[in-house]
C-alpha positions in Angstrom: 0.2 0.1 0.2 2.4 3.3 1.1 4.3 3.8 -2.2 3.7 3.8 -5.7 5.4 2.1 -8.5 7.2 4.1 -11.4 3.7 3.2 -13.8 1.6 4.9 -11.0 3.9 7.7 -11.6 4.1 7.9 -15.5 0.4 7.5 -15.4 -0.1 10.9 -13.1 2.3 12.5 -15.2 0.6 11.7 -18.0 -2.7 12.6 -16.9 -1.2 16.2 -15.8 0.4 17.2 -18.7 -2.5 16.8 -20.5 -4.7 18.6 -18.5 -2.1 21.4 -18.1 -0.3 21.3 -21.7 3.4 21.4 -21.8 3.8 25.2 -22.3 2.2 26.0 -19.3 4.2 23.4 -17.2 7.6 24.8 -18.9 6.0 28.2 -17.5 5.4 27.0 -13.6 9.0 25.4 -14.1 10.8 28.5 -15.2 8.6 30.9 -12.4 9.5 28.3 -9.5 13.4 28.5 -10.4 12.8 32.5 -10.4 11.6 32.2 -7.0 14.2 29.7 -5.7 17.0 32.1 -7.3 15.3 34.7 -5.5 15.0 33.6 -2.3 18.9 32.1 -2.8 20.1 35.4 -3.1 18.0 36.9 -0.5 19.3 34.7 1.9 23.1 35.4 0.8 22.2 39.1 1.2 20.6 38.6 4.7 23.5 37.8 7.3 25.3 40.8 5.7 23.0 43.0 7.0 22.4 41.5 10.2 26.5 42.0 10.9 26.6 45.4 9.7 23.5 46.2 12.3 25.5 44.7 15.5 28.8 46.5 14.5 27.1 49.5 14.8 25.6 48.9 18.1 
């Protein structure tokens, strides 16, 4: 019962592709990738600003 086989995942992928289409899935992938990139940049900038604030106190 618990885990799905590769055939289950292939069927789910086929259904999702038929519902949304490849173009929309590509756009969603690009949006998610951009969001992750922006999040990583924000996380790298945050410690520097915290260090600057602690030095000024």
